[in-house]
N, C-alpha and C positions, 0 to 999 in steps of 0.2 A: 547605477546599483538595482533593480528593485525590489526590492523585499522577498520574502523567500519564507514562507509560515510555516509550519512543520508540528502534524494532531498525530497524538501517541494514546495510542485509548488502547485500556484492559477491561475488557465487557466483563460483564457475569456470567457463571459457566457452568452455575450449575440450578437460575434460574428464567425460561429464555421471555417473560412477560420482561424481568426488570428490562435485561436485556436489551429488547426490543425499546424498551422507555426510553433506554439511553442516546439509543442510539434514535430515535422523535427527535431528544433534544437535541441531539449532535446535527439533524436537521436544520429544524428549523433557528439554529442559533448561526447555522454559515448560510443561509439564506438572508440570513438580515444581516452579512456581509459578503455580499457578492462580489464587491471590487478584488476578494479575497481568492474568490477558487477557482483558479488559475498559476496561482502563486502556491499552492499547496498542497503539501505534502501528506499524507494521510497514513498511518501505517501502526502495527503491533497485534497483541493477544487479543482478534474476536471471536477467539472459544465459540466458532459454530461456520459451517462450511458454505463459501459463494461461492467453492467449485462446482457449477453445472456439469461438466462431464462425470460429478464422483457418483455411486451409490448413496452416499452418506446423504449429501444435497438432495437426491430423492426423496432421501426417505427420513429428512427435517422435522421435528414436532415446531413452530412455532418461529420460523424462518421471516429472517425481521424481510421478507419483501422490501421496504421503501426504502430500507436504505442498499439493498440491492441492487433499484431503480431508478433512487436518488444518485450513486457509482459510475453503475450504468452510465450517466445521461452525462458527468458530471467528470469523470476522473481516467484515466489507460488503467490499466493491472502495469506495476514495473517486473511483476514478478515473472508471469505467466501471458502465451502469446491467446488471441482471444481463440477459444473451442478449442484450449489444447489443455492438458491437464497437469495441473500446479506441484511441482516437489511437496512434499510433507516439510512438514516443517513442525511437526510436535512427534515423540517416544516415551510412549511409558509401557515399560518387559516391550512384546510382539507387536504393540499396539500402535501402528500408525494412521498420523491425520493429516489433516492441512485447515490452521486453528487460523494463523499466519498469515500478516499483505500488509500489501505498501501499494498504495496509490495518489498517481500523482495531480496532477490540474494542468491541463495543455500551458500553462508554457511554462510549470515546469519538465512535464515532462518527457520534453523536448528538446531539455538540457541533461541526458540523464540517458545511462550505456552500463554497461556491464555492473549484469545483476549478479549473485549465487546467493547458497542459502547450503550454509554451513554448520551440520551441530558439531555442538560446545560435548564437555565430559558429562558422561550421566551422574553425574557428581554434584554438578551445581547448577547444571540446565535442565531441562527437559524436550526444550522449543527449541530450537532451531537460531541461529544468528542470521538475520537476513539485507545481507548487504546490496547498494546500488553507489557508484559515482556521476558523482552530480559534476557537473563543470558551468561556475562561473564566470567562467568571463572567457574571451580571444587570448589564446598566448601567443610570445615571441611576434611580437605586433610593434612596429616604429621603426623611425627609419634605418634605410643599409635589409632590412627580414625581406619581403617584395623589391626583383629588381625593377620595378618601375615606378615602386614609392615616390615619389617628387618628394618627401618633406624631408 
């Protein structure tokens, strides 16, 4: 079975220059290891809006354009269809926004299904739990499983 790589990100929330610097460092690191990109899952609290259908996206100062372009080139969004709005992933009081994302490289993405975004108790966190099912191999495979299987 080929390896699966997971990159969990917690980006700066109050300093867009520091956040964009982090994203630029991630791009440099991943560009130095191109063989792992197709098996990579990137997830976490990006602390900015990547959802181009959102009004917040268009108003956002210091958007990480190079990181968004990198993601659009090499990854698929695991939680939303293209050009459709994302579910909210953050709530504080009456404020709702999308700050948390999950992206997967080509090979990883095609092994994923059944996404869900669920808010937990506000006493625990103001972020939603993002889940996705990853299938690691064929199941129920072997002698006698398939009628035409000669083994």
